[in-house]
MARDO-344582 format. One record per residue: residue in one letter; x, z, y of N, C-alpha, C in turn. Coordinates in steps of 0.05 Angstrom, whole numbers, padded with zeros to 5 digits, always signed. Last residue first. Layout:
N
AXZYXZYXZY
...
***
This chain:
431
X-01796-00615+00513-01827-00634+00503-01828-00621+00482
X-01745-00604+00503-01752-00587+00526-01795-00593+00514
X-01717-00635+00476-01719-00611+00459-01740-00594+00471
X-01723-00689+00498-01722-00692+00486-01736-00657+00477
X-01684-00678+00534-01719-00673+00547-01733-00676+00516
X-01637-00670+00514-01638-00633+00511-01675-00642+00530
X-01635-00725+00491-01631-00707+00483-01638-00684+00486
X-01623-00740+00555-01644-00750+00532-01645-00732+00513
X-01566-00712+00568-01598-00711+00590-01624-00718+00561
X-01540-00738+00527-01536-00706+00543-01572-00700+00549
X-01534-00794+00545-01549-00782+00509-01555-00753+00520
X-01528-00791+00601-01542-00802+00588-01560-00785+00567
X-01465-00763+00585-01482-00751+00595-01512-00763+00596
X-01443-00767+00517-01451-00771+00541-01469-00756+00554
X-01439-00707+00461-01445-00742+00487-01436-00745+00506
X-01411-00674+00456-01394-00691+00445-01412-00723+00461
X-01433-00626+00467-01404-00639+00474-01405-00665+00474
X-01480-00634+00434-01489-00635+00459-01461-00643+00477
X-01471-00659+00367-01462-00640+00391-01469-00650+00416
X-01458-00703+00327-01482-00697+00348-01479-00681+00364
X-01400-00687+00303-01416-00717+00322-01442-00717+00334
X-01404-00617+00305-01397-00636+00297-01401-00658+00315
X-01337-00572+00322-01364-00578+00329-01379-00609+00321
X-01297-00531+00288-01304-00551+00299-01336-00558+00301
X-01306-00489+00257-01313-00469+00285-01301-00511+00302
X-01312-00489+00209-01327-00487+00213-01329-00485+00244
X-01247-00520+00209-01280-00540+00195-01305-00528+00201
X-01221-00474+00213-01221-00498+00229-01243-00518+00223
X-01240-00443+00167-01237-00434+00183-01253-00453+00204
X-01212-00475+00121-01256-00467+00129-01252-00463+00156
X-01163-00469+00132-01178-00502+00143-01213-00489+00137
X-01152-00419+00121-01143-00431+00129-01169-00456+00150
X-01171-00418+00060-01187-00410+00071-01179-00420+00105
X-01135-00459+00041-01165-00464+00040-01177-00448+00065
X-01087-00427+00049-01093-00450+00053-01116-00459+00071
X-01105-00378+00024-01090-00371+00055-01093-00400+00064
X-01097-00396-00039-01115-00393-00027-01117-00386+00014
X-01042-00416-00052-01065-00436-00034-01089-00423-00022
X-01024-00371-00037-01017-00392-00013-01037-00413-00016
X-01046-00335-00085-01047-00330-00053-01043-00351-00038
X-01032-00355-00140-01053-00371-00120-01051-00362-00097
X-00995-00317-00151-00975-00336-00148-01006-00366-00127
X-01016-00267-00153-01003-00276-00134-00992-00303-00125
X-01085-00270-00160-01059-00268-00170-01041-00281-00143
X-01129-00228-00131-01121-00256-00135-01087-00255-00146
X-01182-00181-00162-01146-00191-00149-01142-00213-00152
X-01249-00191-00159-01225-00193-00173-01199-00196-00165
X-01287-00144-00116-01276-00170-00120-01245-00176-00132
X-01327-00092-00140-01300-00097-00122-01301-00131-00122
X-01382-00080-00123-01377-00092-00137-01356-00095-00112
X-01407-00028-00096-01424-00041-00130-01407-00050-00123
X-01386-00019-00049-01388+00002-00068-01404-00008-00090
X-01344-00064-00008-01366-00049-00022-01362-00037-00049
X-01303-00050+00035-01298-00057+00008-01333-00047+00005
X-01289-00074+00106-01288-00050+00083-01293-00065+00052
X-01225-00111+00136-01258-00120+00120-01260-00094+00101
X-01190-00067+00191-01201-00084+00172-01224-00090+00154
X-01152-00002+00204-01174-00032+00208-01189-00038+00190
X-01165+00053+00167-01159+00031+00176-01172+00021+00186
X-01176+00135+00177-01191+00100+00169-01176+00078+00187
X-01123+00174+00141-01140+00156+00163-01147+00128+00155
X-01074+00211+00110-01101+00201+00102-01115+00195+00125
X-01006+00231+00114-01042+00235+00127-01057+00213+00122
X-00983+00263+00053-00994+00224+00067-01015+00234+00086
X-00940+00320+00067-00970+00297+00055-00981+00287+00066
X-00874+00317+00043-00907+00322+00064-00915+00300+00050
X-00841+00350-00014-00851+00320+00010-00873+00330+00020
X-00810+00415-00014-00838+00392-00024-00843+00366+00000
X-00742+00413+00000-00774+00425+00006-00794+00408-00005
X-00683+00437-00030-00702+00418-00033-00727+00425-00023
X-00662+00500-00001-00661+00493-00027-00680+00461-00017
X-00611+00533+00026-00630+00520+00030-00634+00509+00010
X-00575+00598+00067-00591+00580+00046-00605+00562+00040
X-00521+00571+00114-00559+00582+00104-00564+00576+00078
X-00467+00600+00134-00480+00580+00117-00497+00576+00113
X-00449+00605+00199-00453+00624+00180-00465+00601+00166
X-00434+00579+00244-00430+00588+00235-00421+00597+00209
X-00491+00584+00278-00454+00589+00281-00445+00601+00262
X-00515+00560+00215-00519+00579+00250-00498+00589+00247
X-00513+00492+00176-00500+00526+00188-00521+00528+00217
X-00530+00462+00111-00538+00479+00141-00527+00497+00143
X-00507+00417+00072-00508+00441+00081-00522+00437+00114
X-00514+00363+00036-00511+00374+00047-00516+00406+00057
X-00463+00326+00002-00474+00346-00006-00483+00351+00017
X-00422+00268-00013-00454+00271+00001-00482+00291-00011
X-00378+00291-00007-00384+00280-00032-00408+00283-00039
X-00367+00295+00051-00358+00276+00037-00368+00272+00009
X-00440+00337+00073-00402+00334+00068-00386+00301+00044
X-00459+00336+00132-00462+00317+00108-00430+00324+00100
X-00494+00395+00154-00471+00378+00153-00467+00368+00125
X-00528+00406+00208-00527+00395+00184-00496+00383+00180
X-00536+00463+00258-00530+00452+00250-00522+00433+00216
X-00591+00488+00294-00581+00485+00262-00557+00458+00267
X-00641+00516+00332-00617+00502+00334-00583+00515+00319
X-00699+00550+00318-00673+00549+00309-00654+00520+00316
X-00753+00549+00305-00754+00532+00331-00708+00528+00332
X-00740+00590+00253-00767+00571+00275-00749+00566+00291
X-00729+00609+00215-00706+00607+00232-00723+00582+00246
X-00743+00688+00201-00757+00663+00194-00728+00643+00221
X-00704+00732+00178-00722+00722+00165-00739+00692+00167
X-00639+00744+00193-00663+00729+00195-00695+00731+00179
X-00602+00771+00162-00610+00784+00182-00633+00777+00212
X-00607+00743+00115-00611+00769+00123-00598+00785+00145
X-00651+00690+00113-00633+00703+00116-00629+00738+00113
X-00701+00657+00077-00699+00679+00098-00673+00698+00097
X-00682+00581+00071-00698+00614+00060-00683+00630+00070
X-00708+00510+00094-00687+00539+00097-00701+00564+00081
X-00709+00464+00060-00724+00481+00063-00702+00495+00072
X-00700+00394+00085-00683+00420+00069-00706+00436+00073
X-00707+00330+00068-00724+00357+00072-00707+00375+00064
X-00693+00270+00079-00680+00287+00063-00697+00299+00079
X-00682+00214+00103-00705+00224+00092-00703+00242+00075
X-00651+00251+00161-00667+00223+00146-00688+00220+00127
X-00670+00318+00151-00653+00298+00159-00652+00267+00143
X-00713+00368+00176-00700+00340+00167-00686+00327+00178
X-00717+00438+00165-00696+00417+00158-00709+00379+00164
X-00763+00489+00157-00761+00467+00138-00742+00446+00162
X-00802+00527+00169-00774+00528+00166-00761+00511+00149
X-00841+00501+00195-00842+00516+00162-00816+00519+00155
X-00828+00493+00251-00847+00515+00238-00847+00536+00215
X-00755+00466+00237-00789+00461+00252-00804+00485+00236
X-00699+00458+00281-00723+00477+00250-00753+00473+00265
X-00660+00409+00291-00680+00442+00313-00698+00443+00294
X-00602+00391+00294-00621+00393+00280-00629+00412+00298
X-00533+00355+00296-00551+00379+00314-00580+00374+00308
X-00486+00336+00248-00512+00335+00272-00514+00361+00273
X-00425+00329+00216-00443+00345+00229-00462+00334+00251
X-00386+00302+00168-00397+00297+00193-00425+00321+00196
X-00330+00342+00142-00353+00331+00133-00371+00318+00168
X-00275+00370+00138-00280+00355+00139-00310+00343+00121
X-00293+00435+00151-00284+00412+00172-00284+00390+00170
X-00314+00444+00105-00334+00462+00133-00325+00438+00155
X-00279+00443+00065-00304+00425+00070-00319+00427+00094
X-00249+00482+00076-00230+00456+00080-00262+00440+00088
X-00250+00550+00114-00269+00523+00076-00262+00493+00095
X-00202+00585+00119-00227+00567+00134-00227+00544+00104
X-00164+00629+00102-00195+00632+00105-00216+00615+00118
X-00113+00602+00100-00135+00602+00078-00164+00609+00081
X-00109+00555+00161-00107+00584+00160-00125+00582+00126
X-00050+00506+00154-00084+00510+00154-00092+00539+00149
X+00004+00513+00180-00007+00507+00156-00040+00516+00159
X+00029+00452+00228+00022+00477+00220+00011+00471+00188
X+00098+00411+00223+00065+00410+00210+00055+00440+00202
X+00135+00407+00241+00126+00412+00256+00094+00415+00260
X+00201+00428+00216+00189+00417+00215+00163+00421+00233
X+00275+00428+00206+00245+00439+00204+00227+00416+00209
X+00331+00397+00238+00318+00411+00216+00287+00429+00226
X+00322+00329+00277+00325+00366+00272+00318+00375+00248
X+00327+00289+00258+00362+00290+00276+00356+00322+00278
X+00309+00274+00190+00305+00274+00226+00325+00276+00228
X+00333+00213+00148+00319+00243+00163+00324+00241+00181
X+00283+00158+00131+00304+00163+00144+00307+00199+00153
X+00257+00133+00072+00258+00151+00095+00280+00151+00092
X+00266+00092+00033+00260+00084+00060+00262+00105+00085
X+00268+00112-00021+00288+00080-00021+00277+00074+00015
X+00233+00147-00027+00260+00152-00027+00284+00131-00016
X+00189+00126-00006+00200+00152+00009+00222+00148+00003
X+00159+00099-00049+00182+00078-00026+00194+00102-00004
X+00165+00125-00101+00189+00107-00101+00195+00100-00072
X+00118+00154-00076+00142+00168-00083+00171+00150-00073
X+00080+00108-00073+00093+00118-00046+00119+00146-00057
X+00079+00101-00134+00085+00072-00108+00095+00092-00082
X+00058+00144-00149+00082+00133-00161+00092+00111-00133
X+00008+00137-00124+00026+00156-00118+00054+00160-00129
X-00023+00092-00133+00000+00095-00104+00013+00122-00107
X-00037+00066-00182-00004+00059-00170+00006+00070-00145
X-00091+00091-00180-00075+00097-00194-00044+00093-00192
X-00112+00052-00148-00115+00080-00136-00088+00101-00152
X-00128-00003-00174-00107-00002-00157-00092+00034-00142
X-00168+00028-00210-00135+00013-00223-00111+00017-00195
X-00205+00036-00175-00196+00052-00195-00168+00046-00199
X-00218-00017-00153-00201+00004-00136-00180+00019-00154
X-00187-00068-00199-00203-00057-00185-00187-00034-00163
X-00155-00093-00232-00167-00108-00224-00189-00100-00215
X-00081-00093-00238-00095-00074-00227-00117-00105-00219
X-00026-00117-00268-00055-00113-00266-00081-00110-00260
X+00018-00091-00249+00012-00074-00262-00020-00079-00282
X+00035-00127-00215+00059-00124-00247+00033-00109-00265
X+00010-00129-00182+00005-00157-00189+00018-00150-00229
X+00017-00086-00155-00008-00081-00160-00014-00110-00185
X+00075-00099-00140+00071-00078-00163+00039-00073-00173
X+00061-00136-00110+00085-00149-00119+00071-00121-00143
X+00026-00102-00057+00015-00128-00074+00025-00132-00102
X+00065-00068-00046+00042-00059-00059+00033-00083-00075
X+00103-00113-00021+00115-00104-00044+00085-00084-00061
X+00069-00146+00016+00104-00153+00000+00099-00131-00023
X+00046-00101+00048+00025-00137+00031+00044-00149+00017
X+00081-00071+00059+00066-00058+00032+00043-00074+00028
X+00106-00090+00110+00123-00093+00078+00109-00074+00058
X+00055-00094+00135+00078-00118+00117+00096-00113+00096
X+00049-00045+00134+00032-00060+00134+00036-00089+00125
X+00094-00024+00179+00101-00019+00150+00066-00040+00133
X+00096-00060+00225+00103-00060+00199+00105-00053+00181
X+00042-00019+00246+00046-00046+00239+00068-00062+00210
X+00071+00028+00248+00045+00030+00209+00034-00009+00216
X+00104+00010+00286+00114+00033+00263+00091+00021+00245
X+00077-00006+00335+00091-00018+00321+00097-00015+00286
X+00026+00003+00379+00039+00014+00331+00051+00008+00313
X+00036-00026+00408+00040-00004+00407+00055+00013+00393
X+00021-00077+00392+00048-00076+00390+00059-00045+00398
X-00037-00064+00386-00019-00067+00362+00017-00068+00369
X-00050-00028+00454-00041-00056+00440-00026-00051+00413
X-00057+00022+00463-00072+00008+00470-00067-00031+00471
X-00074+00074+00427-00068+00065+00421-00074+00031+00450
X-00094+00144+00427-00103+00121+00423-00089+00105+00442
X-00079+00205+00406-00078+00189+00420-00074+00156+00414
X-00114+00263+00400-00119+00237+00384-00109+00227+00414
X-00082+00335+00371-00077+00310+00397-00095+00284+00384
X-00107+00374+00337-00092+00355+00339-00099+00331+00361
X-00134+00420+00318-00123+00418+00342-00102+00398+00348
X-00190+00414+00289-00161+00419+00275-00130+00420+00289
X-00220+00401+00318-00224+00433+00309-00208+00432+00291
X-00206+00353+00337-00207+00377+00361-00212+00403+00349
X-00214+00321+00295-00180+00326+00303-00191+00343+00326
X-00264+00325+00306-00250+00324+00261-00230+00344+00283
X-00283+00288+00331-00296+00313+00331-00278+00335+00315
X-00256+00240+00323-00246+00258+00344-00264+00290+00341
X-00297+00237+00281-00269+00237+00275-00258+00255+00299
X-00349+00233+00310-00344+00251+00290-00321+00246+00279
X-00324+00228+00371-00329+00209+00352-00331+00229+00327
X-00348+00263+00437-00327+00255+00407-00341+00244+00385
X-00378+00246+00495-00380+00258+00472-00363+00251+00453
X-00345+00257+00557-00354+00236+00531-00357+00251+00497
X-00362+00292+00615-00342+00279+00599-00365+00255+00571
X-00388+00301+00645-00384+00289+00666-00361+00280+00635
X-00451+00325+00642-00412+00342+00643-00395+00330+00651
X-00481+00282+00654-00490+00320+00661-00463+00344+00672
X-00464+00244+00627-00472+00249+00657-00466+00272+00671
X-00473+00272+00570-00451+00252+00583-00450+00266+00610
X-00538+00273+00574-00515+00297+00571-00482+00288+00579
X-00550+00219+00578-00555+00231+00607-00541+00260+00602
X-00491+00183+00559-00518+00180+00550-00524+00199+00572
X-00463+00122+00589-00465+00142+00583-00493+00163+00582
X-00446+00044+00565-00468+00076+00582-00462+00101+00578
X-00397+00025+00541-00386+00042+00567-00425+00065+00576
X-00382+00052+00474-00392+00032+00497-00387+00047+00527
X-00331+00074+00453-00334+00044+00461-00353+00040+00478
X-00306+00122+00435-00329+00121+00437-00327+00095+00450
X-00265+00137+00376-00272+00142+00412-00296+00121+00413
X-00252+00126+00328-00230+00140+00336-00249+00152+00371
X-00283+00083+00321-00284+00102+00294-00283+00129+00310
X-00286+00040+00344-00305+00061+00356-00309+00075+00332
X-00207+00033+00357-00231+00021+00339-00254+00050+00352
X-00161+00030+00381-00187+00033+00402-00206+00025+00381
X-00105+00064+00339-00132+00043+00353-00143+00057+00365
X-00071+00119+00337-00090+00101+00322-00095+00087+00344
X-00037+00186+00317-00028+00155+00339-00053+00137+00331
X-00038+00254+00331-00048+00232+00313-00050+00201+00339
X+00010+00312+00346-00019+00291+00344-00017+00259+00325
X+00021+00359+00299+00016+00368+00334+00004+00346+00347
X-00013+00357+00233+00014+00351+00252+00007+00352+00283
X-00022+00411+00183-00033+00392+00211-00004+00381+00234
X+00007+00392+00119-00006+00412+00147-00020+00399+00167
X+00006+00361+00068+00033+00373+00098+00027+00391+00107
X-00028+00364+00039+00004+00369+00022+00019+00374+00038
X-00070+00375+00065-00064+00388+00034-00039+00386+00035
X-00068+00340+00109-00069+00363+00117-00063+00378+00094
X-00062+00284+00090-00042+00301+00109-00048+00336+00099
X-00114+00285+00056-00086+00284+00041-00066+00298+00057
X-00148+00289+00107-00142+00312+00090-00120+00318+00058
X-00141+00239+00130-00127+00262+00144-00125+00289+00124
X-00162+00205+00084-00143+00194+00099-00123+00226+00108
X-00218+00231+00093-00209+00230+00071-00171+00230+00075
X-00241+00204+00148-00222+00238+00132-00215+00237+00114
X-00210+00143+00140-00195+00167+00159-00196+00194+00147
X-00267+00145+00096-00243+00130+00091-00213+00152+00114
X-00302+00157+00132-00305+00172+00106-00271+00161+00101
X-00317+00109+00174-00289+00134+00182-00291+00155+00154
X-00283+00056+00132-00308+00069+00152-00289+00103+00159
X-00269-00004+00130-00247+00017+00132-00276+00023+00157
X-00279-00010+00054-00282-00021+00072-00266-00001+00096
X-00271+00010+00000-00278-00027-00001-00278-00038+00030
X-00206+00032-00012-00235+00036-00001-00244+00008+00003
X-00150+00078-00013-00155+00052-00023-00189+00061-00018
X-00084+00113+00022-00118+00110+00006-00129+00071+00000
X-00041+00148+00018-00042+00122+00030-00079+00125+00005
X+00008+00183+00073-00018+00176+00049-00024+00150+00049
X+00064+00185+00088+00043+00207+00075+00022+00203+00065
X+00123+00159+00085+00104+00158+00074+00084+00175+00067
X+00171+00179+00145+00158+00182+00110+00125+00172+00105
X+00198+00172+00180+00177+00142+00170+00175+00150+00144
X+00223+00208+00212+00235+00212+00184+00223+00175+00169
X+00209+00187+00274+00225+00194+00263+00232+00196+00224
X+00224+00121+00316+00214+00133+00292+00226+00151+00289
X+00197+00096+00378+00220+00094+00359+00210+00101+00321
X+00152+00100+00404+00169+00078+00423+00197+00093+00391
X+00105+00114+00370+00104+00081+00384+00131+00084+00390
X+00121+00150+00322+00122+00150+00334+00118+00118+00346
X+00112+00180+00245+00124+00162+00275+00113+00158+00290
X+00094+00181+00177+00114+00193+00205+00120+00174+00220
X+00041+00141+00168+00061+00150+00169+00079+00169+00191
X-00019+00125+00124-00009+00144+00141+00029+00141+00148
X-00073+00079+00104-00043+00088+00102-00038+00103+00130
X-00113+00039+00068-00117+00062+00091-00087+00072+00097
X-00140-00020+00058-00115-00006+00044-00109+00022+00077
X-00191-00040+00028-00179-00045+00052-00166-00019+00044
X-00211-00105-00018-00201-00076+00000-00181-00075+00024
X-00242-00149-00047-00231-00143-00029-00223-00119-00024
X-00251-00144-00126-00259-00149-00108-00233-00145-00073
X-00200-00178-00161-00217-00161-00164-00228-00172-00126
X-00167-00220-00165-00169-00213-00188-00189-00193-00191
X-00153-00240-00113-00166-00248-00140-00181-00240-00154
X-00099-00205-00100-00103-00236-00101-00122-00243-00126
X-00104-00145-00087-00110-00157-00122-00105-00185-00126
X-00114-00157-00027-00083-00128-00039-00090-00131-00072
X-00127-00185+00026-00133-00181-00016-00111-00171-00035
X-00148-00130+00065-00120-00158+00055-00138-00161+00021
X-00147-00088+00121-00163-00106+00106-00143-00128+00089
X-00114-00033+00130-00109-00059+00135-00136-00069+00102
X-00105+00029+00189-00131+00008+00155-00118-00019+00165
X-00076+00069+00206-00077+00052+00210-00106+00052+00178
X-00040+00128+00234-00056+00121+00214-00071+00082+00225
X+00021+00167+00256+00006+00138+00261-00016+00132+00241
X+00044+00224+00278+00030+00213+00257+00019+00183+00256
X+00088+00270+00309+00068+00242+00314+00064+00236+00292
X+00115+00307+00292+00106+00313+00317+00093+00290+00325
X+00127+00302+00230+00108+00324+00242+00087+00329+00267
X+00198+00328+00238+00176+00317+00230+00147+00325+00235
X+00238+00320+00295+00226+00339+00270+00207+00318+00262
X+00250+00285+00347+00268+00304+00326+00266+00313+00298
X+00246+00222+00344+00232+00236+00350+00253+00254+00329
X+00294+00165+00365+00287+00181+00351+00263+00214+00351
X+00308+00123+00415+00316+00164+00412+00295+00157+00387
X+00321+00058+00406+00307+00085+00422+00301+00102+00413
X+00343-00004+00409+00339+00016+00404+00328+00043+00420
X+00308-00063+00439+00332-00038+00452+00320-00016+00427
X+00308-00121+00425+00296-00098+00423+00319-00075+00423
X+00283-00193+00424+00307-00175+00422+00301-00144+00425
X+00261-00217+00361+00258-00210+00389+00276-00202+00410
X+00276-00260+00309+00271-00238+00317+00273-00221+00347
X+00266-00309+00285+00279-00302+00289+00269-00280+00303
X+00223-00308+00212+00229-00310+00248+00254-00302+00257
X+00209-00309+00149+00230-00300+00159+00231-00315+00190
X+00173-00312+00096+00191-00331+00110+00191-00315+00131
X+00186-00295+00032+00177-00291+00045+00193-00305+00078
X+00207-00306-00027+00179-00326-00019+00184-00314+00005
X+00280-00343-00028+00266-00339-00016+00222-00327-00007
X+00285-00395-00068+00283-00377-00055+00264-00358-00037
X+00316-00427-00119+00296-00405-00113+00305-00399-00083
X+00353-00456-00141+00345-00474-00111+00325-00452-00120
X+00397-00426-00174+00382-00443-00189+00351-00446-00167
X+00435-00405-00122+00446-00435-00143+00426-00438-00168
X+00395-00378-00105+00412-00390-00089+00421-00412-00101
X+00399-00332-00143+00373-00355-00143+00381-00371-00125
X+00459-00312-00148+00439-00329-00171+00414-00354-00158
X+00451-00288-00089+00467-00321-00102+00456-00329-00126
X+00407-00258-00094+00416-00272-00074+00428-00300-00082
X+00440-00226-00125+00412-00230-00134+00420-00256-00123
X+00483-00210-00095+00480-00226-00125+00466-00233-00138
X+00464-00187-00058+00469-00211-00048+00483-00235-00073
X+00437-00132-00078+00418-00148-00070+00438-00175-00064
X+00481-00125-00146+00482-00124-00122+00451-00143-00110
X+00451-00104-00207+00469-00127-00201+00459-00109-00164
X+00438-00081-00271+00447-00073-00247+00464-00097-00235
X+00382-00086-00316+00407-00089-00299+00410-00090-00273
X+00350-00060-00335+00376-00053-00345+00387-00072-00327
X+00288-00076-00329+00299-00086-00343+00325-00080-00361
X+00269-00034-00288+00255-00044-00312+00269-00057-00330
X+00309-00034-00242+00303-00005-00260+00280-00009-00282
X+00334-00072-00249+00351-00048-00247+00336-00028-00253
X+00288-00105-00229+00302-00107-00252+00319-00087-00265
X+00271-00086-00179+00258-00086-00211+00262-00080-00225
X+00308-00088-00143+00307-00064-00150+00293-00059-00172
X+00314-00147-00141+00327-00127-00151+00326-00098-00159
X+00260-00151-00121+00267-00158-00148+00291-00142-00157
X+00266-00128-00072+00245-00121-00091+00253-00124-00112
X+00302-00165-00044+00315-00135-00044+00294-00125-00071
X+00273-00203-00054+00297-00214-00061+00312-00181-00069
X+00205-00207-00069+00228-00212-00045+00253-00195-00066
X+00158-00234-00127+00177-00213-00109+00205-00217-00092
X+00146-00284-00137+00129-00268-00112+00143-00243-00102
X+00154-00267-00201+00153-00283-00190+00140-00263-00161
X+00168-00229-00252+00167-00208-00222+00171-00244-00200
X+00162-00255-00296+00152-00228-00293+00139-00230-00263
X+00187-00312-00276+00162-00307-00293+00145-00289-00285
X+00230-00326-00245+00201-00340-00236+00178-00341-00262
X+00261-00282-00251+00245-00285-00219+00225-00304-00218
X+00263-00277-00295+00252-00253-00282+00241-00263-00253
X+00303-00326-00298+00271-00314-00316+00267-00291-00312
X+00334-00304-00272+00324-00329-00257+00309-00334-00273
X+00363-00264-00295+00350-00260-00267+00334-00281-00258
X+00371-00294-00343+00358-00267-00349+00347-00266-00325
X+00413-00329-00333+00397-00341-00333+00374-00319-00341
X+00460-00286-00307+00445-00297-00302+00417-00315-00305
X+00462-00269-00371+00452-00248-00351+00446-00265-00322
X+00491-00298-00396+00456-00306-00402+00455-00283-00374
X+00543-00303-00354+00517-00333-00363+00491-00319-00363
X+00554-00251-00333+00561-00258-00347+00537-00300-00348
X+00604-00247-00268+00569-00244-00285+00563-00251-00297
X+00669-00227-00253+00651-00242-00270+00615-00247-00273
X+00698-00189-00249+00687-00179-00253+00651-00209-00247
X+00741-00214-00279+00729-00181-00299+00711-00172-00284
X+00751-00278-00279+00744-00256-00258+00738-00241-00286
X+00766-00321-00324+00748-00313-00322+00763-00281-00302
X+00832-00365-00321+00819-00341-00334+00792-00331-00319
X+00845-00404-00295+00832-00421-00321+00817-00386-00322
X+00909-00370-00274+00886-00387-00271+00875-00399-00300
X+00935-00326-00275+00910-00325-00275+00894-00352-00274
X+00990-00346-00267+00984-00332-00294+00956-00327-00295
X+01012-00404-00236+00989-00372-00244+00980-00371-00263
X+01058-00453-00255+01029-00447-00250+01031-00412-00250
X+01115-00451-00277+01113-00447-00249+01085-00451-00242
X+01131-00451-00338+01126-00419-00312+01120-00421-00284
X+01116-00494-00355+01083-00475-00347+01089-00449-00332
X+01161-00528-00352+01148-00526-00330+01115-00506-00313
X+01200-00483-00377+01192-00491-00385+01181-00500-00347
X+01213-00419-00402+01187-00439-00404+01186-00463-00400
X+01269-00409-00394+01252-00403-00404+01230-00421-00423
X+01269-00438-00339+01293-00442-00355+01290-00437-00388
X+01222-00422-00307+01224-00457-00313+01258-00462-00336
X+01243-00369-00299+01224-00379-00310+01219-00397-00325
X+01284-00379-00270+01289-00355-00289+01269-00363-00312
X+01258-00394-00222+01275-00401-00236+01290-00397-00271
X+01229-00352-00208+01213-00376-00222+01235-00401-00238
X+01267-00312-00191+01243-00314-00224+01238-00332-00236
X+01285-00332-00159+01296-00324-00182+01285-00324-00203
X+01241-00344-00119+01254-00368-00128+01277-00357-00151
X+01234-00280-00104+01225-00290-00119+01221-00326-00125
X+01288-00270-00079+01280-00254-00111+01255-00273-00128
X+01273-00297-00039+01305-00308-00047+01291-00294-00084
X+01212-00315-00026+01233-00300-00021+01251-00309-00040
X+01184-00373+00010+01185-00361-00016+01202-00347-00004
X+01179-00421+00025+01165-00414+00040+01162-00382+00022
X+01216-00476+00008+01180-00464-00019+01169-00438+00005
X+01256-00470+00038+01233-00489+00034+01202-00486+00025
X+01276-00423+00037+01262-00436+00060+01240-00454+00052
X+01280-00421-00019+01269-00399-00017+01263-00408+00012
X+01328-00463-00012+01303-00463-00032+01283-00451-00027
X+01361-00437+00020+01359-00461+00027+01324-00468+00007
X+01392-00386-00027+01358-00381+00010+01358-00420+00013
X+01411-00423-00042+01378-00404-00065+01363-00401-00045
***
């Protein structure tokens, strides 16, 4: 018995069990009991086919992690990402995302609290994949260029193009939802800072560049403005758009969004789901967001402001608009006063004087100034019949040809004759 155990590399007790089983059942007792049986954790073939059908049908274009989440949430199939990847690999379905070898990077310390730095940016992209117009997505994330804090997606906004009003609305969402952050990190777009090298006379006298409308907003909010010098410096928000161009595009395709309004309706749920999956707890408790003073009207901050001088008729010119200022309680006339015209985000106009909002009304249009103009004067007895629009080009050509023929000298003109002939003609005329 000991020699058999040594040859089989088994214990003597195991050899005794095999011998007893062989005597009772024969050769069948030597086969392992689980041989030919399906493991208890085997994924049924019907579930495998359902995952493949989802990957090639309803959820086509979803990456493997996103597909795993959506199949579990919407189809009730709870599988791990590795299982889904293995099923798709057996069906020869690869990941739609192309990945490159990542460069070597060193891990850096995170900012300890949320609200210390917020990164904002906009990404023009075919978010609707040809089902509608090309849109621009504005996004804000809690993070910093050297690492990340909570990584919370703070706000999302869809507009037709990247403009200052979009960033105003984005910051207003952040302030209304969380409060004022300590600093905002952005690129060097002309919306955030002056890009011209030439300085105005007022800037040369003060030695300070005048802020843009967005820069003025951050100054009034008490938020520091930091401009990145390269896209890599604000890598956190750049990587965010890489994720959004994969996940958000798939969600918009799933719901069938075809315009900006339908895309906006999906942003709230998408942002909540994104934060649940990807937000990282901060190292220190508490937040650096500062609440707004309830006495401050947000409409007076989130607006475009321009300096104007009131005319002698107590009216203010602003583009094609004329605003008539009404008498105030402390001042009857506003003539020659320097006021601030506020263009609100909803398109309305307001006039402020030293922080006081003045009562205004649309001024009547200015009377046209009549003056004598150049050109041929019309006849008082008969007026020429109007020329049809279609006949005007031919009429202009006929008039031009008549002017040329009238200015061209005839064949017998002295200028076209030689000197002897010209002399004889002059002699005949004198005689």
